[in-house]
C-alpha positions as CSV (number, residue, x, y, z in Angstrom):
1,M,51.6,-44.9,44.0
2,K,53.6,-42.2,45.7
3,K,52.3,-39.6,43.2
4,F,48.7,-40.8,43.9
5,L,49.2,-40.5,47.7
6,A,50.6,-37.0,47.2
7,I,47.6,-35.9,45.2
8,C,45.2,-37.4,47.8
9,S,47.1,-35.5,50.6
10,V,46.7,-32.2,48.7
11,L,43.0,-32.9,48.2
12,L,42.5,-33.7,51.9
13,L,44.2,-30.4,52.9
14,V,42.0,-28.4,50.5
15,L,38.8,-30.1,51.8
16,S,39.9,-29.5,55.4
17,F,40.6,-25.8,54.7
18,S,37.3,-25.4,52.9
19,C,35.3,-27.0,55.7
20,K,36.9,-24.7,58.3
21,K,36.2,-21.7,56.2
22,N,32.5,-22.5,56.0
23,N,32.1,-23.6,59.6
24,P,30.2,-20.8,61.5
25,A,32.1,-21.7,64.6
26,E,35.3,-20.5,62.9
27,L,33.8,-17.0,62.5
28,T,32.6,-16.6,66.1
29,H,34.6,-14.2,68.3
30,G,35.5,-15.2,71.8
31,P,34.1,-13.2,74.7
32,E,37.5,-11.4,75.2
33,Q,38.2,-10.4,71.6
34,A,36.4,-9.2,68.5
35,T,38.6,-7.9,65.7
36,I,36.6,-6.3,62.9
37,S,39.2,-6.8,60.2
38,D,39.1,-10.6,60.2
39,T,35.4,-10.6,59.4
40,A,35.5,-8.1,56.6
41,G,33.1,-9.0,53.8
42,L,31.4,-11.7,55.9
43,N,27.7,-11.6,56.9
44,V,28.7,-12.5,60.5
45,I,25.4,-11.3,61.9
46,D,23.4,-13.8,59.9
47,V,26.0,-16.6,59.9
48,A,28.2,-16.8,62.9
49,Y,25.9,-15.9,65.8
50,S,22.5,-17.2,65.1
51,Q,22.7,-20.1,62.6
52,L,22.5,-22.6,65.4
53,L,19.4,-21.2,67.0
54,A,16.1,-22.9,66.1
55,P,13.1,-20.8,65.2
56,G,11.6,-19.3,68.4
57,Q,14.9,-19.4,70.3
58,F,16.7,-16.3,71.2
59,R,20.2,-15.4,72.5
60,V,21.4,-12.5,74.7
61,I,24.0,-10.8,72.5
62,A,24.9,-7.9,74.7
63,G,24.5,-7.0,78.4
64,K,24.0,-9.2,81.4
65,L,20.7,-10.0,83.0
66,N,19.7,-7.5,85.7
67,S,23.2,-5.9,85.6
68,K,23.0,-2.1,85.0
69,G,25.6,0.3,83.9
70,E,27.1,2.0,80.8
71,I,30.1,-0.1,80.0
72,D,31.6,-0.9,76.6
73,G,32.8,-4.4,75.9
74,N,32.1,-7.7,74.3
75,R,28.7,-9.4,74.8
76,Y,28.1,-10.1,78.5
77,K,30.8,-7.6,79.6
78,A,28.8,-4.7,78.2
79,R,26.3,-3.0,80.4
80,F,23.2,-0.9,79.6
81,L,21.1,1.4,81.8
82,S,17.7,1.1,80.2
83,P,17.8,0.0,76.5
84,A,14.7,1.0,74.6
85,G,14.6,1.7,70.9
86,I,16.8,-0.4,68.5
87,F,17.7,0.2,64.8
88,V,19.5,-2.0,62.3
89,N,22.0,-0.2,59.9
90,P,22.5,-1.3,56.3
91,D,25.8,-2.9,57.4
92,G,24.1,-5.0,60.1
93,S,25.4,-3.0,63.0
94,L,22.8,-1.9,65.6
95,L,22.0,1.4,67.3
96,V,20.4,1.3,70.7
97,A,18.7,4.2,72.4
98,D,19.4,4.0,76.1
99,N,16.5,5.7,77.9
100,S,18.9,6.8,80.7
101,G,22.1,7.3,78.8
102,N,23.9,7.6,75.5
103,I,23.3,5.9,72.1
104,R,25.1,2.6,71.9
105,K,26.4,0.8,68.8
106,I,26.8,-2.9,68.5
107,Q,28.9,-4.4,65.7
108,H,29.0,-8.1,64.7
109,D,26.4,-8.9,67.4
110,T,29.1,-8.6,70.1
111,V,31.2,-5.4,70.0
112,V,29.4,-2.7,72.1
113,T,30.6,0.9,72.0
114,T,29.2,4.2,73.0
115,I,28.4,7.2,70.8
116,H,29.1,10.2,73.0
117,F,27.1,13.2,71.7
118,P,28.7,16.6,72.3
119,L,26.8,19.5,73.7
120,D,24.6,21.2,71.1
121,P,25.7,24.7,70.0
122,D,23.4,26.2,72.7
123,G,24.7,24.1,75.4
124,F,22.0,21.5,75.6
125,K,23.2,18.0,76.8
126,F,21.8,14.7,75.5
127,G,20.5,12.6,78.4
128,G,18.8,9.6,76.9
129,G,16.3,8.7,74.2
130,F,13.3,6.4,73.6
131,D,13.8,5.6,69.9
132,V,16.6,5.9,67.3
133,A,17.1,5.7,63.5
134,A,19.8,6.7,61.0
135,T,19.8,7.7,57.4
136,K,22.4,6.4,54.9
137,D,24.5,9.5,55.2
138,G,25.1,8.6,58.9
139,T,22.8,11.2,60.4
140,I,21.2,9.9,63.6
141,L,17.8,11.0,64.9
142,V,16.7,10.3,68.5
143,T,13.4,10.9,70.1
144,D,12.6,11.4,73.7
145,F,9.6,12.7,75.5
146,N,10.8,16.3,75.4
147,A,12.9,16.7,72.3
148,L,14.3,15.6,69.0
149,W,18.1,15.1,68.9
150,R,19.8,15.1,65.5
151,Y,23.4,14.1,65.3
152,T,25.1,14.8,61.9
153,P,28.2,13.1,60.5
154,D,30.2,16.3,61.1
155,G,30.0,15.6,64.8
156,V,27.4,18.3,65.6
157,L,24.4,17.7,67.8
158,H,21.2,19.6,67.0
159,F,18.5,20.0,69.7
160,R,14.8,20.7,69.1
161,G,12.7,21.1,72.2
162,V,9.0,20.6,72.2
163,T,6.7,23.6,72.4
164,G,3.6,21.8,73.6
165,H,1.9,18.6,74.5
166,D,1.1,17.7,70.9
167,D,4.8,17.9,70.0
168,V,5.7,15.0,72.4
169,G,6.5,11.9,70.4
170,Q,8.4,8.6,70.6
171,G,8.6,6.8,67.3
172,V,11.2,7.3,64.6
173,D,12.3,5.4,61.6
174,K,14.2,6.0,58.4
175,D,12.4,6.1,55.1
176,P,13.1,2.9,53.0
177,S,15.0,5.1,50.6
178,G,17.5,5.9,53.4
179,N,17.4,9.6,52.5
180,F,15.2,11.0,55.3
181,F,13.3,10.2,58.5
182,W,9.8,9.7,59.6
183,Y,8.9,10.6,63.2
184,T,5.8,10.9,65.3
185,T,4.6,13.6,67.7
186,F,1.7,13.0,70.1
187,T,-0.9,13.3,67.3
188,Q,0.9,13.5,63.9
189,L,3.4,12.0,61.6
190,F,6.2,14.1,60.1
191,A,9.1,13.7,57.6
192,L,12.5,15.2,58.2
193,K,15.6,15.6,56.1
194,P,19.0,14.9,57.6
195,N,19.8,18.6,57.5
196,G,16.7,19.3,59.7
197,E,14.4,20.5,57.0
198,E,10.8,19.4,57.3
199,I,9.2,17.6,54.3
200,P,5.6,18.5,53.7
201,T,3.2,15.6,54.5
202,K,-0.5,15.2,54.6
203,P,-1.9,15.2,58.2
204,L,-3.2,12.1,59.9
205,T,-7.0,11.9,59.7
206,A,-7.5,8.6,61.5
207,G,-10.0,10.0,64.1
208,P,-9.8,11.0,67.8
209,N,-8.2,7.7,68.8
210,A,-5.1,8.5,66.8
211,S,-3.1,10.1,69.5
212,G,-0.4,9.2,72.1
213,F,1.8,7.5,69.6
214,T,4.4,5.0,70.9
215,G,5.9,3.3,67.9
216,L,6.6,3.7,64.1
217,S,7.7,1.5,61.3
218,A,8.2,2.7,57.7
219,S,7.7,-0.3,55.3
220,N,8.9,-0.7,51.8
221,N,5.3,-1.1,50.7
222,G,4.9,2.6,51.2
223,V,2.9,2.2,54.4
224,K,3.9,3.7,57.7
225,Y,2.6,1.7,60.7
226,I,2.0,3.8,63.8
227,T,1.0,2.6,67.3
228,T,-0.6,4.0,70.4
229,S,-0.4,1.9,73.6
230,S,-3.5,-0.1,72.5
231,R,-4.1,0.7,68.8
232,V,-2.4,0.3,65.4
233,F,-2.8,2.7,62.5
234,K,-1.6,2.9,58.9
235,Y,-0.6,5.9,56.8
236,T,-0.4,5.1,53.1
237,K,2.0,6.7,50.6
238,S,-1.0,8.7,49.3
239,G,-1.6,10.2,52.7
240,V,-4.6,8.1,53.7
241,S,-4.7,7.1,57.4
242,A,-6.9,4.6,59.3
243,Q,-6.9,2.3,62.3
244,I,-6.1,-1.3,61.4
245,F,-6.1,-4.7,63.3
246,T,-9.3,-3.7,65.1
247,D,-10.1,-7.4,65.7
248,F,-7.1,-7.8,68.0
249,T,-6.7,-6.5,71.6
250,F,-3.4,-4.8,72.6
251,N,-2.5,-3.8,76.1
252,N,0.8,-1.8,76.1
253,I,2.5,-1.4,72.7
254,S,6.0,-0.1,72.9
255,S,7.4,-0.9,69.5
256,I,6.4,-2.1,66.0
257,V,8.3,-3.3,62.9
258,S,7.1,-4.7,59.6
259,T,8.7,-6.8,56.8
260,R,9.6,-5.0,53.6
261,D,6.5,-6.2,51.8
262,G,4.3,-5.5,54.9
263,F,3.0,-9.1,54.9
264,K,4.1,-9.6,58.5
265,V,4.0,-7.0,61.3
266,Y,5.8,-7.6,64.7
267,I,4.6,-5.8,67.8
268,A,6.1,-5.5,71.3
269,D,3.0,-5.5,73.4
270,G,2.9,-5.9,77.2
271,R,6.6,-6.9,77.1
272,N,5.7,-9.9,74.8
273,I,6.3,-10.1,71.0
274,K,3.5,-10.8,68.7
275,M,3.4,-11.5,64.9
276,I,0.4,-10.4,62.8
277,S,0.0,-11.9,59.3
278,N,-1.0,-9.0,57.1
279,N,-1.3,-10.4,53.6
280,S,-4.6,-9.1,52.1
281,K,-5.1,-12.4,50.3
282,Y,-5.5,-14.3,53.6
283,P,-7.3,-13.7,56.9
284,K,-5.3,-11.6,59.4
285,T,-4.1,-13.7,62.3
286,I,-2.1,-12.8,65.4
287,K,0.4,-15.1,67.3
288,T,2.6,-14.5,70.4
289,I,6.0,-15.6,69.4
290,L,7.9,-14.7,72.6
291,S,6.5,-14.1,76.1
292,G,7.9,-13.3,79.5
293,Q,11.1,-11.6,78.3
294,H,10.3,-7.9,78.9
295,A,10.6,-6.9,75.2
296,V,10.6,-3.1,74.8
297,G,12.1,-2.2,71.4
298,I,12.2,-4.5,68.4
299,A,13.9,-4.4,65.0
300,L,14.2,-6.8,62.1
301,S,17.6,-7.9,60.8
302,N,18.3,-7.0,57.2
303,S,17.7,-10.6,56.1
304,E,14.4,-10.6,58.0
305,K,15.4,-13.9,59.5
306,Y,15.9,-12.6,63.0
307,L,14.3,-10.1,65.3
308,Y,16.4,-8.0,67.7
309,F,14.8,-6.8,71.0
310,T,15.7,-4.8,74.0
311,T,14.5,-5.4,77.5
312,G,14.6,-2.0,79.1
313,S,15.5,-1.5,82.8
314,E,13.9,-4.8,83.7
315,Y,16.6,-7.0,82.2
316,N,19.1,-4.5,80.6
317,T,20.0,-6.8,77.7
318,I,20.0,-6.8,73.9
319,N,18.7,-10.0,72.3
320,K,18.3,-11.8,69.0
321,L,15.4,-14.1,68.2
322,T,15.3,-16.5,65.3
323,L,12.1,-16.3,63.3
C-alpha cells in the first residue's frame, strides 16, 4: 500500500508540473518585469498574450491611451508619440515607425525599446517615419514623406532624400524571400537590396488613378498590393498592374496587409479595419472587423491568427486583434 501511495504521489507531481508548464498564464510576464531568457524557444506571442481573447477582441499591448511620449518600458509604461507603420519580424518581435520619433521595437508583446539611429555620414538626422520593414539580415528600411532611411546591421544610417514630387512615397515591405525590399514612391513601385542597390522592375501601368500611394503589402502569392487613399491596385510577379476591388468604396486608406496565399486582404480605412475575401473561386466580399479604434498601421502575426495595429497620435497605442 505504501509503495502504491508513493507512486500515486509521484504521478500527481508530474501531472501538476505538466499542467503548469502548459498553462499560458504561467508564461505571461508581469507589468514590472519581462525577462527574455525564461521564454526562450516559446511562441509567447501566439500563446501567452492572446490565447484568451475571442475572435474580434483586441488588447492594448504597449502604450497608454491618450498618453504621449517616447519612453521604453513594459506594456502600459511605454509611451509613443505617433505610432504609424508596423512590421512583424520572423522571430515575432515588432518594429514600429513613430511618425514623430524613433523606430521602436517590441519583444514578447510587452518589452518596448527604442532603436536610436545615428547621424548618417553626411550629418542627416532621422526624425520619424511613416512605414517600416526589415530584411532577414537585419537591415531596416523606413519611409517618410521626404526620404528613405536605410539602417544596416553595421550600425550605419543611409539617407536618400527625394528629388521631386514623384519620389515621395509611404509604403514599404520586405519581399517574402526576406532578401530585399519593395517600396512605393508617389507613382511607382521599386525593389531595393539591403545594400542600397536598386533591382530593375517593370513600371506600374495601372492608369492615371495609380498615384499617391499610401500602403504596400508583398504577398507570398507573388502579388504586391498597393493602395492610394481610396483605391487598391495589384502588381503581379510578371509585372502586370491593375486596379482591384472596384466594387468597394474606400475613404482614407492608410495601410494594407495580405495573408500569405492572398485569399484575405486587410485594410485600415478611415481608422477602421476591413477584411476582404480575395479567393478567386468565390465572390469577393468586404467586412468591417474593427471600428472606432483609430487604426493607422496594420500587420499580420506570423501565424496569421492575429492582427497588430497602431493608433497614431489619436490614441498612441499598439494593439493586437484576434482574427
